[in-house]
C-alpha positions in Angstrom: -51.5 -142.8 99.6 -50.5 -139.7 101.5 -51.1 -139.4 105.2 -53.6 -136.9 106.5 -50.8 -134.7 107.8 -49.0 -134.5 104.5 -52.2 -133.9 102.6 -53.0 -131.0 104.9 -49.5 -129.6 104.3 -50.0 -129.7 100.5 -53.4 -128.1 100.8 -52.0 -125.4 103.0 -49.1 -124.7 100.6 -51.6 -124.3 97.7 -53.6 -121.9 99.8 -50.5 -119.8 100.6 -49.4 -119.9 97.0 -52.8 -118.6 95.8 -52.7 -115.8 98.4 -49.2 -114.8 97.4 -50.0 -114.9 93.7 -53.1 -112.7 94.3 -51.0 -110.2 96.3 -48.5 -109.9 93.4 -51.4 -109.3 91.1 -52.7 -106.5 93.4 -49.3 -105.0 93.5 -49.3 -104.8 89.7 -52.8 -103.4 89.5 -52.8 -100.8 92.2 -50.8 -97.7 91.0 -49.3 -96.7 94.4 -48.2 -100.2 95.1 -46.7 -100.5 91.6 -44.8 -97.2 92.1 -43.4 -98.3 95.4 -42.4 -101.8 94.4 -38.9 -100.7 93.1 -37.9 -98.9 96.3 -38.4 -101.8 98.8 -40.3 -105.0 99.3 -43.8 -104.2 100.3 -45.4 -106.1 103.2 -48.6 -108.0 102.5 -50.5 -105.7 104.8 -49.2 -102.6 102.9 -50.4 -104.0 99.6 -53.8 -104.8 101.0 -54.1 -101.3 102.6 -53.1 -99.6 99.3 -55.7 -101.7 97.5 -58.4 -100.6 100.0 -57.4 -97.0 99.6 -57.3 -97.2 95.8 -60.8 -98.9 95.7 -62.2 -96.2 98.0 -60.8 -93.5 95.7 -62.3 -95.1 92.7 -65.6 -95.5 94.5 -65.6 -91.8 95.5 -64.7 -90.7 91.9 -67.5 -92.9 90.5 -70.0 -91.3 92.8 -68.7 -87.8 91.8 -69.0 -88.6 88.1 -72.5 -90.0 88.5 -73.5 -86.9 90.4 -72.1 -84.6 87.6 -73.7 -86.7 84.8 -77.2 -86.8 86.3 -77.3 -83.2 87.6 
């Protein structure tokens, strides 16, 4: 049986691994992050910021297309 401290360490490692896997997925999905990935390693904060910017852009385009379609 694992001690409480070791179990906590294992749980924390799984959490970090999930975060890192998701960040890699975002890097592949967000065009600006994908374009920059070859030049240098992106910081996690940069990947998140690019994702937010990309989602805002998609949201704005969606509103624009809905406006054009219904007017």
